[in-house]
ROVEX-762929 format. One line per 8 residues: their letters; for each residue x, y, z of N, C-alpha, C. Coordinates in nm, 3 decimals, padded with zeros to 5 digits. Layout:
# ROVEX-762929
a> X:Y:Z:X:Y:Z:X:Y:Z | ...
END
This chain:
# ROVEX-762929
maqlnfni> 10.106:12.655:09.793:10.185:12.537:09.823:10.116:12.415:09.762 | 10.193:12.324:09.706:10.139:12.206:09.641:10.078:12.110:09.744 | 09.972:12.046:09.705:09.905:11.948:09.790:09.984:11.818:09.791 | 10.011:11.766:09.909:10.078:11.637:09.921:09.975:11.526:09.914 | 10.004:11.428:09.832:09.918:11.311:09.821:09.997:11.195:09.882 | 09.938:11.130:09.983:10.007:11.018:10.045:09.908:10.909:10.082 | 09.959:10.788:10.086:09.880:10.673:10.127:09.967:10.587:10.219 | 09.930:10.581:10.346:10.002:10.497:10.441:09.954:10.354:10.419
edicgtls> 10.043:10.270:10.366:10.008:10.132:10.337:10.022:10.041:10.458 | 10.114:10.077:10.550:10.132:09.996:10.670:10.198:10.081:10.778 | 10.152:10.066:10.900:10.219:10.126:11.015:10.305:10.015:11.074 | 10.436:10.026:11.053:10.529:09.921:11.095:10.550:09.920:11.245 | 10.545:10.039:11.307:10.563:10.045:11.451:10.563:10.188:11.501 | 10.534:10.203:11.630:10.531:10.334:11.695:10.647:10.342:11.793 | 10.729:10.446:11.777:10.844:10.465:11.866:10.804:10.539:11.993 | 10.714:10.638:11.980:10.672:10.715:12.097:10.544:10.790:12.065
enkdgwhk> 10.481:10.840:12.172:10.361:10.924:12.159:10.375:11.038:12.260 | 10.348:11.162:12.215:10.357:11.274:12.308:10.222:11.301:12.374 | 10.218:11.398:12.464:10.096:11.426:12.541:09.981:11.476:12.455 | 10.011:11.528:12.335:09.906:11.575:12.244:09.857:11.467:12.149 | 09.909:11.346:12.163:09.863:11.235:12.080:09.940:11.214:11.951 | 10.042:11.296:11.927:10.124:11.277:11.808:10.209:11.152:11.825 | 10.220:11.072:11.717:10.294:10.946:11.720:10.417:10.956:11.631 | 10.533:10.919:11.685:10.652:10.904:11.602:10.651:10.760:11.554
qltyiswn> 10.636:10.742:11.422:10.613:10.609:11.368:10.700:10.579:11.247 | 10.727:10.450:11.230:10.784:10.399:11.107:10.668:10.346:11.025 | 10.649:10.405:10.908:10.540:10.363:10.820:10.595:10.320:10.685 | 10.512:10.250:10.610:10.539:10.216:10.470:10.439:10.298:10.392 | 10.488:10.398:10.317:10.400:10.501:10.264:10.433:10.533:10.119 | 10.329:10.563:10.043:10.344:10.608:09.905:10.319:10.759:09.902 | 10.416:10.833:09.847:10.404:10.979:09.832:10.375:11.012:09.686 | 10.270:11.089:09.662:10.236:11.137:09.527:10.228:11.023:09.425
nrppkfdl> 10.163:10.914:09.466:10.138:10.799:09.380:10.265:10.731:09.330 | 10.374:10.747:09.401:10.500:10.680:09.368:10.507:10.549:09.445 | 10.602:10.461:09.409:10.617:10.337:09.485:10.643:10.367:09.633 | 10.588:10.285:09.722:10.603:10.312:09.865:10.746:10.294:09.913 | 10.778:10.368:10.021:10.907:10.359:10.089:10.880:10.359:10.239 | 10.984:10.331:10.314:10.973:10.339:10.460:10.994:10.483:10.502 | 10.922:10.525:10.605:10.921:10.666:10.643:10.916:10.677:10.795 | 11.000:10.763:10.850:11.004:10.785:10.994:10.974:10.931:11.021
rswdpdyq> 10.860:10.958:11.089:10.820:11.096:11.122:10.709:11.091:11.226 | 10.671:11.208:11.275:10.559:11.218:11.370:10.433:11.258:11.295 | 10.322:11.199:11.339:10.190:11.224:11.280:10.093:11.266:11.389 | 09.999:11.352:11.352:09.893:11.386:11.447:09.798:11.266:11.458 | 09.710:11.265:11.556:09.623:11.149:11.577:09.537:11.111:11.456 | 09.502:11.208:11.371:09.416:11.181:11.256:09.494:11.162:11.126 | 09.625:11.164:11.133:09.711:11.149:11.015:09.683:11.255:10.909 | 09.652:11.377:10.954:09.629:11.489:10.863:09.747:11.586:10.863
amtkgitl> 09.823:11.589:10.974:09.939:11.678:10.986:10.060:11.593:11.022 | 10.178:11.640:10.980:10.300:11.563:11.001:10.417:11.657:11.022 | 10.522:11.604:11.081:10.647:11.677:11.093:10.737:11.639:10.975 | 10.850:11.708:10.965:10.950:11.664:10.869:10.999:11.528:10.913 | 11.037:11.447:10.817:11.083:11.313:10.850:11.192:11.268:10.757 | 11.216:11.139:10.759:11.316:11.079:10.671:11.252:10.959:10.602 | 11.276:10.950:10.472:11.223:10.841:10.392:11.338:10.752:10.348 | 11.319:10.621:10.363:11.424:10.524:10.334:11.374:10.416:10.240
tkdeliel> 11.461:10.374:10.149:11.431:10.257:10.067:11.447:10.132:10.154 | 11.404:10.019:10.103:11.421:09.894:10.176:11.570:09.867:10.202 | 11.654:09.889:10.100:11.798:09.867:10.117:11.858:09.960:10.222 | 11.815:10.085:10.225:11.864:10.180:10.325:11.820:10.139:10.465 | 11.697:10.091:10.477:11.647:10.048:10.608:11.723:09.925:10.657 | 11.753:09.833:10.566:11.832:09.715:10.602:11.971:09.757:10.649 | 12.032:09.852:10.579:12.165:09.900:10.619:12.159:09.970:10.755 | 12.054:10.046:10.780:12.037:10.110:10.910:12.025:10.004:11.019
rnildkmd> 11.949:09.899:10.993:11.937:09.789:11.090:12.074:09.728:11.118 | 12.154:09.708:11.013:12.288:09.651:11.031:12.375:09.742:11.118 | 12.366:09.872:11.095:12.442:09.968:11.176:12.398:09.962:11.321 | 12.266:09.960:11.344:12.213:09.956:11.481:12.251:09.827:11.551 | 12.251:09.715:11.477:12.289:09.587:11.537:12.433:09.587:11.587 | 12.519:09.664:11.521:12.661:09.668:11.557:12.693:09.771:11.665 | 12.600:09.860:11.694:12.626:09.969:11.788:12.631:09.920:11.932 | 12.722:09.979:12.009:12.729:09.957:12.153:12.654:10.073:12.219
fdky> 12.527:10.053:12.250:12.444:10.161:12.304:12.488:10.206:12.443 | 12.560:10.120:12.516:12.611:10.159:12.647:12.719:10.266:12.634 | 12.776:10.279:12.516:12.880:10.378:12.491:12.823:10.520:12.493 | 12.695:10.535:12.469:12.634:10.668:12.455:12.551:10.702:12.577
END
């Protein structure tokens, strides 16, 4: 399996932490020396292991924010 190269440039925020110390976080991260993007996934306490996640461009993250701003959360 190919080695993943990543550099977390900023931890934008933590959504939750489980009992084992894994953090679900929004980060600004560069994968394989490419330009950084926003990324939402869970990380182990040492940032050596991760779950599958979703990577978003700045424009996609802005659109997600717009969608969330319009949502009626009481509906769900």
